[in-house]
C-alpha positions in Angstrom: 0.0 0.0 0.0 1.0 3.6 -0.4 2.2 4.1 3.2 3.8 0.8 3.8 7.4 1.6 4.8 8.6 -1.8 5.9 7.2 -5.3 5.4 8.5 -8.3 7.2 7.7 -11.8 5.8 8.0 -14.4 8.5 7.7 -18.2 8.3 7.3 -20.2 11.5 6.7 -23.9 11.3 5.3 -23.5 7.8 2.9 -20.8 8.8 3.5 -17.6 6.9 3.0 -14.2 8.5 3.3 -10.7 7.2 4.0 -7.7 9.5 3.5 -4.3 7.8 4.7 -1.0 9.2 2.2 1.4 7.7 2.6 5.1 8.7 0.6 7.6 6.6 1.3 10.5 8.9 5.0 9.6 9.3 4.9 10.0 13.1 6.8 6.8 13.8 10.2 5.4 13.0 11.9 2.0 13.0 15.4 1.3 14.3 17.2 -1.9 15.1 19.3 -2.3 18.3 20.6 -5.1 20.5 18.1 -5.9 23.2 20.6 -5.4 26.0 21.4 -1.8 24.8 17.9 -0.8 23.8 17.6 1.7 26.7 20.8 3.5 25.6 19.7 4.0 22.0 19.5 7.7 21.2 15.9 7.5 20.2 14.9 5.9 23.5 17.4 7.1 26.1 15.4 10.3 26.9 12.0 8.7 27.2 10.1 8.9 30.5 8.7 6.2 32.6 6.4 3.5 31.2 2.7 4.3 32.2 1.6 0.7 32.3 4.1 -0.5 34.8 4.2 -0.3 38.6 6.6 2.6 38.5 3.9 5.1 37.9 2.0 6.1 41.1 0.9 9.3 42.7 4.2 10.0 44.4 6.2 9.6 41.2 3.7 11.6 39.1 3.8 14.4 41.6 7.6 14.5 41.5 7.5 14.5 37.6 5.1 17.4 37.6 6.7 19.4 40.5 7.4 23.0 39.6 6.0 22.7 36.1 3.9 25.7 35.0 2.8 24.2 31.8 -0.9 23.1 31.4 -1.4 19.6 32.8 -2.3 18.2 29.4 0.8 19.5 27.7 3.0 18.1 30.5 1.3 14.6 30.2 2.0 14.6 26.5 5.7 15.3 27.1 7.3 11.9 26.3 10.4 12.8 28.4 8.2 12.5 31.5 5.8 9.6 30.7 6.4 7.7 27.5 3.6 6.5 25.3 0.7 8.8 26.4 -1.2 10.1 23.4 -3.8 12.8 23.0 -6.8 10.4 23.4 -5.5 8.7 26.5 -4.6 11.9 28.2 -8.1 13.5 27.6 -9.8 10.3 28.9 -7.5 10.0 31.9 -8.0 13.6 32.9 -11.8 13.2 32.7 -11.6 10.0 34.8 -9.5 11.9 37.4 -11.7 15.0 37.3 -8.8 17.3 36.5 -8.8 20.2 34.1 -6.4 20.0 31.1 -5.7 23.7 31.8 -4.7 23.2 35.4 -1.0 24.0 36.1 0.9 20.7 36.1 2.8 21.5 39.2 -0.4 21.7 41.2 -1.1 18.0 40.8 0.1 16.5 44.1 -1.3 14.2 46.8 -4.7 12.7 46.1 -4.9 14.4 42.7 -1.7 12.8 41.6 -2.7 9.4 42.9 -6.1 9.6 41.2 -4.5 10.7 37.9 -1.8 8.0 37.9 -4.6 5.4 38.6 -6.7 6.9 35.7 -3.8 6.8 33.3 -3.1 3.1 34.0 -6.9 2.3 33.8 -7.4 4.1 30.5 -4.5 2.3 28.9 -5.6 -1.1 30.3 -9.1 -0.5 29.0 -7.8 0.6 25.6 -5.6 -2.5 25.3 -8.4 -4.8 26.3 -10.6 -3.1 23.6 -7.9 -3.5 20.9 -7.1 0.2 20.7 -9.0 2.9 19.0 -10.0 2.7 15.4 -10.5 6.3 14.2 -9.3 6.1 10.6 -7.2 3.2 9.4 -5.9 1.3 12.5 -6.4 -2.4 12.6 -5.1 -5.3 14.7 -2.7 -7.9 13.4 -5.6 -10.2 12.5 -7.3 -7.4 10.5 -9.9 -6.6 13.1 -10.6 -3.2 14.4 -10.1 -1.7 17.9 -13.2 -0.7 19.9 -11.9 1.6 22.6 -13.5 4.6 20.7 -16.9 3.3 21.7 -15.9 3.9 25.4 -14.7 7.5 25.0 -16.1 9.7 27.8 -14.9 13.0 26.4 -12.7 12.6 23.3 -14.3 13.9 20.1 -17.5 14.6 22.1 -17.7 18.4 21.7 -21.2 19.6 22.5 -22.4 16.3 24.0 -23.5 16.1 27.7 -20.9 15.0 30.2 -21.2 11.3 31.0 -20.3 11.6 34.7 -23.2 10.8 37.0 -24.6 13.9 38.5 -22.8 16.3 36.1 -24.9 18.6 34.0 -21.9 19.9 32.0 -21.2 19.8 28.3 -18.0 18.5 26.6 -15.9 21.4 25.3 -13.1 21.4 22.8 -10.1 23.7 23.0 -6.7 23.6 21.3 -3.6 23.1 23.4 -0.1 22.6 21.9 -1.7 22.3 18.5 -3.9 19.3 19.6 -7.6 19.1 20.3 -8.5 18.8 23.9 -11.9 17.6 25.0 -13.1 18.1 28.6 -16.0 19.0 30.8 -15.4 22.4 32.5 -18.1 21.6 35.0 -16.6 18.5 36.7 -12.9 18.7 35.7 -11.1 21.2 38.0 
């Protein structure tokens, strides 16, 4: 296809597999490195902590955000702090934690930081369980689509009522760091 950059043809026990690296927006890259030195590779050495592991908790998140005057959403998208968080997952995690994307990152401490770290891990776990989000052309290795987009609480929901029980707010869209941010200004503080 037009945006297939690398195609691997694999044969295991007579079963043929094809792995295609397709990147129409050219956001990604591919590099090869020895497993033992992977963390030292120039493309990976500056990445922040992994959000799905046990290393991310309220104390660690609070320390990562300490003193930062950037908006919370921008800080969470900074791959030097936490690697692998994208726009959708940050919007959804902030909604789950009840935190405004406009809040100063350095103000997220204590219970707020604990709630947000839990929300980040939960959103990613839910997305993995659903096979990711199919918004345009994503598909799983077996050709099926991801279904996490059916669970969005705020992302791409501009003008819709907030889904939080007891909240009468409406989902708003703003642009932060060149990215669409979806949130409820009523329940996210």
